[in-house]
C-alpha positions in Angstrom: 0.0 -0.1 0.0 1.5 3.4 -0.9 1.2 5.9 1.7 0.4 9.8 0.9 1.0 12.3 3.9 1.4 16.1 4.5 4.5 17.4 6.1 6.6 20.5 6.4 9.5 20.1 4.1 11.8 23.1 3.9 9.3 25.2 5.6 6.6 24.3 2.8 3.7 22.2 3.4 4.6 19.2 1.0 3.4 15.9 -0.3 5.2 12.6 1.2 4.8 9.6 -0.7 6.1 6.5 0.9 7.7 8.7 3.1 9.5 10.8 0.3 8.9 14.6 -0.4 7.6 14.9 -3.8 6.3 17.6 -5.8 4.1 16.9 -8.7 1.6 17.9 -11.7 -1.9 16.8 -11.7 -4.7 15.9 -14.4 -8.2 16.5 -13.4 -11.1 16.0 -16.0 -14.8 15.1 -15.9 -15.1 11.3 -17.1 -17.0 12.4 -20.2 -16.8 10.0 -23.5 -12.9 9.8 -24.4 -11.3 11.3 -21.4 -8.7 8.3 -21.5 -7.2 10.1 -24.4 -6.5 12.8 -22.4 -5.3 10.5 -19.6 -2.9 9.1 -22.4 -1.5 12.5 -23.4 -0.8 13.5 -19.9 0.7 9.8 -19.2 3.1 10.3 -22.2 4.4 13.5 -20.7 5.2 11.9 -17.0 1.9 13.0 -15.5 0.4 10.1 -13.5 -1.3 11.8 -10.8 -5.2 12.2 -11.7 -8.4 13.7 -9.7 -11.8 12.9 -11.3 -15.4 13.2 -10.3 -16.6 10.6 -8.4 -20.3 11.1 -7.2 -21.1 8.6 -4.6 -24.9 9.0 -4.9 -24.9 7.0 -8.6 -23.4 3.8 -6.7 -26.1 4.0 -3.7 -28.9 1.9 -4.7 -31.3 1.9 -1.7 -30.9 1.2 1.8 -28.1 -0.6 2.6 -27.6 -1.4 -1.2 -24.3 -0.5 -3.3 -23.4 -1.1 -6.6 -19.8 0.3 -7.1 -19.6 -1.1 -11.0 -20.4 2.6 -12.1 -17.6 4.4 -11.0 -15.6 1.3 -11.5 -15.6 1.6 -15.2 -14.4 4.9 -14.9 -11.1 3.5 -12.9 -10.4 0.6 -15.0 -10.4 2.7 -18.1 -8.0 5.3 -16.2 -5.8 2.7 -15.1 -5.9 0.4 -18.6 -4.6 3.8 -20.0 -1.9 4.6 -17.2 -1.0 1.8 -15.0 0.9 4.2 -12.9 -1.8 6.1 -11.9 -2.1 7.7 -8.5 -5.5 8.6 -7.9 -7.5 11.3 -5.7 -11.1 11.1 -6.9 -13.5 14.6 -6.2 -15.7 12.5 -4.2 -19.3 13.7 -4.2 -21.6 13.3 -1.3 -24.9 14.3 -2.4 -27.8 11.9 -1.9 -29.4 9.6 -4.6 -33.0 10.8 -5.4 -34.5 8.4 -3.6 -33.0 9.2 -0.3 -34.5 12.6 -0.8 -38.2 11.0 -1.6 -37.8 9.1 1.8 -36.3 11.9 3.9 -37.5 15.2 2.7 -37.3 16.5 6.1 -33.5 16.0 5.7 -33.1 18.4 2.6 -32.3 22.3 2.7 -35.1 24.4 3.5 -35.8 27.3 1.6 -37.5 30.8 2.7 -39.2 30.9 -0.8 -42.0 28.9 -1.3 -42.2 28.8 -4.8 -38.9 27.0 -5.0 -39.0 24.4 -7.7 -36.1 21.6 -7.7 -34.3 20.9 -10.8 -36.3 18.5 -12.6 -35.2 14.8 -12.3 -33.7 13.4 -15.4 -35.0 10.1 -16.7 -32.1 7.2 -16.0 -30.7 6.4 -19.3 -31.2 2.5 -20.7 -27.5 1.4 -19.7 -25.9 3.2 -16.7 -22.3 2.1 -17.8 -22.5 3.8 -21.2 -19.7 6.4 -21.1 -22.3 8.9 -22.0 -24.4 8.2 -19.1 -21.8 9.7 -16.5 -23.5 13.3 -16.3 -26.8 11.5 -15.8 -28.4 13.5 -12.6 -25.1 15.9 -12.8 -27.3 18.7 -11.5 -28.3 17.0 -8.8 -24.8 17.1 -7.1 -23.8 20.4 -8.9 -26.7 22.9 -8.3 -29.7 21.2 -7.0 -31.9 22.6 -4.6 -32.8 19.2 -3.4 -29.6 18.1 -1.1 -29.3 17.3 2.6 -29.1 20.3 4.8 -25.6 20.5 6.1 -27.1 19.9 9.9 -28.6 16.5 8.7 -27.4 13.8 11.3 -28.9 11.1 9.1 -27.3 12.0 6.2 -23.8 12.2 7.6 -24.6 8.6 9.3 -25.8 7.0 5.9 -23.6 8.9 3.5 -20.6 8.5 6.0 -21.3 4.8 6.0 -21.2 4.8 2.0 -18.0 7.0 1.9 -16.7 4.3 4.4 -17.6 1.5 1.9 -16.3 3.4 -1.1 -12.8 4.0 0.7 -13.0 0.0 1.7 -13.8 -1.0 -1.9 -11.1 1.2 -4.0 -8.4 0.3 -1.4 -9.3 -3.3 -1.9 -9.8 -3.5 -5.7 -6.9 -1.1 -6.7 -4.3 -1.4 -4.0 -1.9 1.4 -4.1 -3.5 3.4 -6.7 -6.2 5.3 -4.5 -3.9 7.9 -2.6 -6.5 10.2 -1.4 -10.1 11.6 -1.4 -11.2 15.1 -2.1 -14.7 15.5 -0.3 -16.9 17.4 -2.4 -20.7 19.1 -1.2 -22.4 22.1 -2.4 -22.2 24.2 -5.5 -19.7 22.4 -8.0 -18.7 20.4 -5.0 -16.9 23.6 -3.8 -18.9 23.5 -0.3 -20.8 26.6 -1.2 -24.6 26.3 -0.8 -26.9 24.4 -2.8 -29.6 26.7 -4.3 -27.8 29.9 -3.9 -27.9 30.2 -7.8 -31.3 29.1 -9.3 -32.7 30.2 -12.4 -31.5 33.6 -11.8 -32.8 34.3 -8.4 -30.7 34.1 -5.2 -32.6 31.6 -2.8 -32.2 32.0 1.0 -31.7 28.6 3.2 -31.3 26.8 5.5 -34.7 26.9 7.0 -34.6 22.9 7.4 -35.8 20.8 10.4 -31.9 20.0 11.1 -30.3 23.1 10.9 -32.9 25.3 12.9 -32.9 22.7 15.5 -29.0 22.6 15.6 -28.9 26.3 15.2 -30.8 26.7 18.4 -28.9 24.2 20.4 -25.8 25.9 19.5 -27.2 29.1 20.5 -28.2 27.6 23.6 -24.6 26.4 24.4 -23.4 30.1 23.5 -25.7 32.2 25.3 -26.6 29.8 28.3 -29.6 31.6 29.3 -32.7 33.5 27.2 -32.3 36.6 28.7 -28.8 36.9 27.2 -30.1 35.6 23.6 -32.5 38.4 24.3 -30.4 41.2 24.6 -28.0 40.3 22.2 -30.8 39.9 19.3 -32.8 42.7 20.5 -35.6 40.7 20.9 -38.0 40.3 23.6 -39.8 37.3 22.4 -37.3 35.5 21.1 -36.0 32.2 22.8 -34.3 28.6 22.5 -37.6 27.0 21.0 -38.8 29.6 18.7 -35.3 31.3 17.1 -34.9 31.1 13.2 -31.9 31.8 11.0 -32.1 35.4 9.4 -34.5 35.7 6.3 -32.9 37.3 3.3 -33.9 40.8 4.6 -32.1 40.8 7.8 -28.9 39.4 5.6 -29.0 42.3 3.6 -29.6 44.9 6.0 -27.2 47.4 6.7 -27.7 50.1 9.3 -24.7 52.7 8.7 -24.4 53.3 4.8 -22.8 50.1 3.8 -22.1 48.5 7.1 -23.8 46.3 9.7 -24.4 47.8 13.1 -22.5 45.5 15.3 -24.4 46.0 18.0 -27.7 45.2 15.9 -26.6 42.6 13.7 -26.0 39.5 16.1 -28.8 37.5 15.0 -27.5 37.5 11.4 -23.8 37.0 13.0 -24.7 34.4 15.0 -26.2 32.4 11.9 -22.8 33.0 10.0 -20.7 32.0 12.7 -22.8 28.4 13.4 -23.0 27.7 9.6 -19.2 28.3 9.2 -18.7 25.9 12.0 -21.2 23.5 11.0 -19.6 23.4 7.1 -16.4 22.7 9.1 -17.8 20.3 11.3 -19.5 18.5 8.5 -16.2 18.1 6.4 -14.2 16.9 9.3 -16.8 14.0 9.9 -16.3 12.9 6.3 -12.3 13.2 6.4 -12.2 11.5 9.7 -13.9 8.5 8.1 -11.1 8.0 5.4 -8.4 8.4 7.6 -9.9 5.6 9.7 -10.4 3.4 6.8 -7.1 4.0 5.6 -5.2 3.9 8.9 -4.2 7.7 8.0 -2.3 6.7 4.7 -4.5 8.6 2.8 -4.7 12.5 2.2 -7.8 14.1 2.3 -9.2 17.7 1.5 -12.0 19.7 -0.1 -12.7 23.2 -1.9 -12.9 25.8 0.4 -12.2 29.4 1.8 -13.0 31.3 -1.5 -12.9 34.8 0.0 -11.4 36.5 -2.9 -14.0 35.6 -5.4 -16.8 38.0 -4.5 -19.3 37.1 -7.3 -20.7 34.5 -4.3 -24.2 35.1 -3.7 -25.3 37.8 -1.7 -26.8 35.9 1.3 -23.9 33.7 2.1 -20.6 35.3 0.9 -19.5 36.4 4.7 -19.4 32.3 5.2 -16.9 31.4 2.6 -13.7 31.8 4.5 -12.6 28.8 6.4 -13.3 28.1 10.1 -10.3 28.7 12.1 -11.0 25.4 13.7 -10.7 23.5 10.5 -7.5 24.9 9.2 -6.0 23.2 12.7 -8.0 19.7 12.2 -5.9 16.9 12.0 -7.8 15.2 9.6 -8.0 17.7 6.9 -4.6 18.1 4.9 -5.0 19.9 1.6 -7.5 23.0 0.6 -8.1 23.9 -2.8 -10.1 26.6 -4.7 -10.1 27.8 -8.3 -8.4 31.2 -9.6 -10.8 34.1 -9.7 -12.8 34.1 -12.5 -12.1 37.6 -13.7 -10.1 38.9 -16.0 -7.4 36.0 -16.9 -6.7 37.4 -20.4 -3.5 36.8 -22.0 -1.2 39.9 -21.4 -3.0 42.0 -19.6 -5.4 39.3 -17.1 -3.6 37.7 -14.1 -4.3 34.2 -12.0 -4.8 34.8 -8.4 -6.3 32.7 -6.1 -10.1 32.9 -5.1 -8.3 31.8 -1.5 -5.4 32.7 0.7 -2.7 30.0 0.4 -0.5 31.7 2.7 -2.5 31.6 5.8 -3.8 28.0 4.6 0.2 26.8 4.2 1.2 28.6 7.5 -1.3 26.6 9.9 0.3 23.3 8.3 -2.0 22.8 5.5 -1.1 21.8 1.7 -2.6 24.6 -0.8 -4.2 22.4 -4.2 -4.4 24.8 -6.8 -7.2 24.7 -9.3 -5.5 25.5 -12.9 -8.4 25.3 -15.5 -6.9 27.5 -17.5 -8.3 28.0 -21.0 -6.5 27.4 -24.2 -7.1 28.6 -27.5 -9.1 24.9 -28.0 -11.4 25.8 -25.3 -14.8 27.4 -25.8 -15.6 31.0 -25.3 -17.8 31.1 -21.9 -19.6 34.4 -20.2 -18.2 33.8 -17.0 -14.6 33.8 -17.9 -11.8 36.2 -19.8 -11.7 35.1 -23.6 -9.4 32.2 -24.2 -6.0 32.6 -26.0 -6.3 33.4 -29.8 -3.7 30.8 -30.5 -1.3 28.0 -29.3 1.6 30.8 -28.6 -0.8 32.6 -26.7 -2.3 29.6 -25.0 1.7 28.7 -23.7 2.5 31.9 -22.5 -0.9 31.8 -20.1 -0.3 28.3 -19.4 3.3 29.3 -18.2 1.9 32.1 -16.3 -0.6 30.3 -14.2 1.8 27.7 -13.3 4.0 30.2 -12.0 2.0 31.8 -9.5 1.4 28.0 -7.9 5.5 27.4 -8.5 5.8 30.9 -6.4 3.7 30.1 -3.6 5.3 26.4 -3.4 1.9 24.7 -4.1 0.6 21.5 -5.7 -1.9 21.9 -8.2 -4.0 20.3 -11.0 -4.8 21.0 -14.5 -8.6 20.7 -15.0 -9.9 20.9 -18.6 -13.0 19.2 -17.7 -12.1 16.5 -20.1 -13.0 18.5 -22.9 -9.2 18.2 -24.5 -8.1 22.0 -24.0 -4.3 20.9 -23.7 -4.5 18.3 -27.0 -2.2 19.9 -28.8 1.4 18.7 -29.3 2.7 22.1 -28.7 1.2 22.6 -25.7 1.8 19.3 -24.4 5.3 19.8 -25.2 5.1 22.6 -22.5 3.4 20.7 -19.8 6.0 18.2 -19.7 8.6 20.8 -19.3 6.2 22.7 -16.9 6.1 18.8 -15.1 9.9 18.5 -15.0 10.4 21.9 -13.4 7.5 21.0 -10.7 9.2 17.9 -10.0 12.6 19.1 -9.4 11.3 22.1 -7.5 10.9 19.9 -4.2 15.2 19.9 -4.1 14.6 23.9 -4.0 14.3 26.4 -1.4 10.2 27.7 -2.0 10.0 29.9 0.9 8.5 33.4 0.7 11.0 36.4 0.0 7.9 38.8 0.1 8.6 42.2 2.3 4.9 43.0 1.6 1.9 41.6 3.7 -1.7 41.8 3.0 -4.1 41.0 5.5 -8.0 40.3 5.0 -10.2 40.2 7.9 -12.7 37.5 7.7 -14.5 39.0 10.7 -15.2 42.5 8.8 -16.3 40.9 5.8 -19.6 39.9 8.0 -20.2 43.5 8.8 -19.9 44.8 5.2 -22.7 44.9 2.9 -22.9 41.8 0.7 -21.2 40.4 -2.4 -24.0 42.3 -4.3 -21.8 45.6 -3.3 -19.4 47.1 -6.5 -17.2 47.9 -3.8 -16.7 44.6 -2.3 -15.9 43.4 -5.3 -13.2 46.4 -6.5 -11.7 46.0 -3.2 -10.7 42.5 -2.9 -11.3 40.9 -6.1 -10.1 43.2 -8.6 -7.4 44.9 -6.9 -6.3 41.0 -6.5 -6.3 40.1 -9.8 -5.5 43.1 -11.6 -3.2 45.4 -8.9 -1.3 43.5 -6.4 0.6 41.1 -8.9 1.6 44.0 -10.7 3.3 46.0 -8.3 6.9 45.1 -8.9 7.4 43.1 -5.7 6.6 39.6 -4.2 3.4 39.7 -1.8 2.0 37.1 1.2 -1.8 37.3 1.4 -3.0 36.1 4.9 -5.9 36.2 7.2 -5.5 39.2 9.8 -5.7 36.9 13.0 -2.4 35.2 11.7 -0.7 38.8 11.6 1.5 38.0 15.0 2.7 34.6 13.7 3.8 35.5 10.2 7.2 36.7 9.4 7.8 40.3 9.6 7.3 42.7 6.7 8.3 46.0 5.8 4.5 47.1 4.3 1.2 45.9 5.8 -1.5 46.3 3.4 -4.8 46.1 5.6 -7.8 45.5 2.8 -10.7 45.6 5.1 -9.5 46.1 8.7 -13.4 47.8 9.3 -14.2 45.7 12.4 -11.9 45.8 14.9 -12.0 45.1 18.5 -8.9 45.6 21.6 -7.5 42.4 20.7 -7.0 43.0 17.0 -5.9 46.6 17.4 -2.9 45.3 20.2 -2.0 42.9 17.8 -1.5 45.0 14.9 0.2 47.5 17.2 2.7 45.4 18.5 3.7 44.3 15.1 3.3 47.3 12.8 4.2 50.3 15.0 7.9 49.7 15.0 11.0 49.6 12.7 10.1 52.0 10.4 7.4 49.9 9.4 4.2 50.9 6.7 1.0 50.5 7.1 -2.2 51.0 4.5 -5.2 51.3 5.4 -8.5 51.4 3.2 -12.0 53.3 3.3 -12.7 52.6 6.7 -10.4 51.2 9.2 -11.4 50.6 12.6 -14.8 52.5 12.0 -16.4 49.6 13.7 -15.9 47.7 16.8 -17.8 45.9 19.6 -20.0 48.6 20.9 -20.8 50.2 17.5 -19.0 52.8 15.0 -17.1 55.7 15.7 -14.4 58.2 14.2 -12.4 57.6 17.4 -12.1 54.0 16.6 -10.3 55.0 13.1 -8.0 57.4 15.0 -7.0 55.1 17.7 -6.2 52.2 14.8 -4.4 54.0 12.4 -3.2 57.2 14.6 -5.1 59.7 11.7 -7.7 61.7 12.7 -11.0 61.0 10.4 -14.3 63.0 9.6 -17.4 61.4 8.2 -19.9 62.4 5.8 -23.3 60.9 5.0 -22.7 61.8 1.2 -23.5 58.8 -0.8 -21.0 59.0 -4.2 -18.3 57.4 -5.4 -14.6 57.5 -4.1 -12.8 59.2 -7.2 -9.7 61.1 -6.0 -7.8 64.0 -7.1 -4.2 64.4 -6.7 -3.2 67.6 -6.0 0.7 67.5 -5.2 2.9 66.2 -7.8 5.9 66.5 -6.1 5.8 63.9 -3.6 7.7 60.4 -4.6 4.4 58.6 -4.0 3.0 60.4 -6.8 5.9 60.1 -9.3 4.4 58.8 -12.7 1.0 59.1 -11.2 -2.4 60.3 -13.5 -4.4 63.1 -12.0 -7.1 61.2 -11.1 -7.2 57.7 -9.0 -10.2 55.8 -7.8 -12.6 52.7 -7.9 -14.6 54.2 -11.0 -14.9 56.8 -13.6 -17.2 59.6 -12.4 -20.0 58.8 -14.6 -19.9 55.2 -13.2 -22.6 54.9 -10.6 -21.9 51.3 -9.9 -19.0 52.3 -7.1 -21.2 54.7 -5.3 -21.2 54.2 -1.6 -21.9 55.7 1.6 -20.9 57.0 4.4 -17.7 58.6 3.1 -14.6 59.2 5.0 -11.6 62.1 4.9 -8.8 62.8 6.6 -9.1 66.0 9.2 -5.6 65.6 10.6 -3.4 68.6 10.1 -0.4 66.6 11.1 -0.9 64.0 8.0 0.4 65.0 4.7 -2.5 65.3 2.2 -1.9 63.8 -1.3 -5.6 63.8 -2.9 -8.5 64.8 -2.3 -11.9 62.8 -3.0 -13.6 64.6 -5.4 -17.7 63.9 -3.7 -16.1 66.4 -0.8 -13.0 68.1 -1.5 -11.6 67.2 1.4 -8.3 64.7 1.9 -8.7 60.9 0.8 -5.2 60.2 0.3 -2.9 61.0 3.2 0.6 60.1 5.0 1.0 60.2 8.4 4.7 59.9 9.7 5.3 58.7 13.2 8.8 58.0 15.1 8.9 54.4 14.4 6.8 53.8 11.5 4.2 55.6 8.9 0.5 55.0 8.4 -1.1 55.8 4.9 -4.6 56.1 4.2 -6.6 55.4 0.8 -10.1 55.8 0.4 -10.8 54.4 -2.6 -10.0 50.9 -3.5 -8.5 50.7 -6.6 -5.3 52.4 -7.0 -2.7 51.8 -10.1 0.2 49.4 -9.6 2.4 52.9 -10.0 1.6 54.0 -6.7 2.7 50.7 -4.9 5.7 50.3 -6.7 6.6 54.0 -5.8 5.3 53.3 -1.6 7.5 50.4 -1.7 10.5 52.3 -2.9 9.8 54.6 -0.4 9.4 52.0 2.5 12.4 50.4 1.6 11.2 47.3 -0.2 13.2 46.0 -2.8 11.5 46.5 -6.1 12.1 43.9 -8.8 10.4 45.6 -11.8 8.6 49.2 -12.3 7.0 48.3 -15.6 3.8 47.1 -14.0 4.1 43.7 -15.4 3.5 40.4 -13.1 6.5 39.3 -11.1 6.4 36.4 -9.2 9.3 35.5 -6.9 10.2 33.0 -4.1 13.9 31.8 -2.6 14.6 29.7 -5.8 12.2 30.9 -9.0 11.2 34.5 -10.7 8.7 34.7 -13.3 7.6 37.5 -15.6 4.6 38.0 -17.4 5.0 40.9 -20.0 2.4 43.5 -20.6 3.9 44.8 -23.4 6.3 44.5 -25.9 10.1 45.7 -24.8 13.0 45.3 -22.5 12.9 44.4 -19.1 15.3 44.9 -16.7 14.6 43.2 -13.6 16.6 43.8 -10.5 17.7 41.4 -8.2 18.3 42.2 -4.2 21.6 40.5 -4.1 23.8 38.6 -6.8 22.8 35.3 -8.0 23.3 32.8 -10.6 20.3 32.5 -12.9 19.4 30.1 -15.5 16.4 29.9 -17.6 14.2 27.3 -16.2 12.5 26.0 -19.4 15.7 25.2 -21.3 18.6 25.1 -18.6 20.4 27.7 -20.2 22.8 29.7 -18.0 21.5 33.5 -18.1 24.4 34.6 -15.7 26.9 33.5 -13.5 26.4 35.8 -10.8 24.2 39.3 -11.8 21.8 41.7 -9.8 20.0 42.3 -12.9 18.1 40.1 -15.5 17.8 42.2 -19.0 15.2 40.3 -21.5 13.4 40.9 -24.4 9.6 40.1 -24.3 6.7 40.1 -26.1 3.3 41.2 -25.1 2.0 38.5 -23.1 5.1 36.4 -22.8 6.0 34.5 -19.7 9.4 33.8 -18.7 10.5 31.6 -15.4 14.1 31.7 -14.1 15.9 29.9 -11.3 18.1 31.7 -9.2 21.0 30.1 -7.2 
């Protein structure tokens, strides 16, 4: 029996196969007719690690009745095509429809009375035919008829089904199954079923299991009815009639775009509870895998897609991981796709929906889903246009691989089995990428970042929903359009990890809106020394346990603020052109053009501090919206707008003493052993290194220089180069 575990190696969580550290590329596919051709392609270039969709509902025929032949035919085809295959199936734990009909009370409950289920598809005549694999696929992808996360009966009976599946695959295919990815929710990514339904958002979960479990959780938290009533500001609620919040309560704000912390405990309690019950459910199924394999197989799931703000408005604040599940001994790896926004060749990027560095910080492996489109893929409305030709495709694939290489991740190529990579030149490139990936385990893949970016998962709950254009621009667009083009590597962490991350020169706080005394102390202990720089957006420290205040903002940032109830966008005019931070900057910066009403927000905040240096003025108020304040041991920079050009950050980093590798606003990705660049225009690039390095081209092994502090290369628009540093 092969063993696959996750352990730290050279500072990075790494896969260990039979005790040996490895770095591999994987191929993921949907078992559609002809998938074996794609498996054969990847096996021919040395890729032997696969994940594939494995919905257990097709094999669970009735109470106590299982027939594994449906999945066995897929597994047999994989192993016939590649006898060296290592398998980690994406194991869907949705229930079959016969179970739903027997136990309707265990299914997710929606507030909408007119909810219609996805139509039941008639079973094909031959369930073992290749084209039958996606029979009833909407059931486990998106259906509104699926078990509640709080259903004990589902966890018990599906847990037994999973247990028997693991036993079956371990016995029939010894040495091939080395892990299991547990999949539930929309697309198996642990989002909430029914969130997207025929163009509308549905509100859940009002099922008996969820309501009962929620009330039990409230009893454990509050102990007394008086405590619950005081918290919820409801004189009639008790532990027998408390319900999840409805859609209006979940979307309601009290102070412009913010919830009032004192008036929102019902909503916040439900978000906390669902995050808890989701983590508990995942841990339950992962524990079963560990038990059945004596801990010799790895387990994991999708989760933590906090940077993908297209999520449904009702549930977005629940998308970050429960901190407890990051510490679970039963969950080894986490995954998300990259952001589904602006992946365009040359001008786009491929940043993660999640926070890989925080996951790695807790000893967990990050497995990136690299579903890169090529010129062979179809045009999709929710993803950027695919590359135009094979050359562009290769540059995009190299770019997207470089993101994982820089962060020390594992990753899988995912073309849904549709043959996006079925091209001789692409396969040749992927073969080289596989070699680079396998060799990377020998080198130091740790971060060299001097810039740390921090997301506060708690503040997400107090901000208006993901329907907000502000949230989209603050998180998703900045992450994808700006941060990888700032000329420096950076780490992205949850704010609660600030005291255990490596020290940085610059700390960027994306959404430090809700700050209690514990978080404030932690931030100050780390930032306010050694000439470090703190960067704050929009409303830092505005919210706290007792409500909102400008004093909270000043206490956190050291800058005095004013507030206006005006609703307007955050366009900022730069008037002081001589400051080093403003070199090469346009006259106007901000989230949106003046004609665009999508970025309108309230309240507005401005700097009201004579000791702060004003760099820009909010057009709506003609008050400072970009300002810098110097202290003896640190500096504080306030930015009202969520979208700032990369040039500003390049200037800031130089000002703060950060080494800038590149000032041409290209993507640059660096760790201790690798450097990658993706060019946004034609021309010569001069890449500055902080110290002398031996530099090789990672793709062909050619020596660039035996010792240099500058890499010079001529590049085309959209081209990707990857160098190894020694």
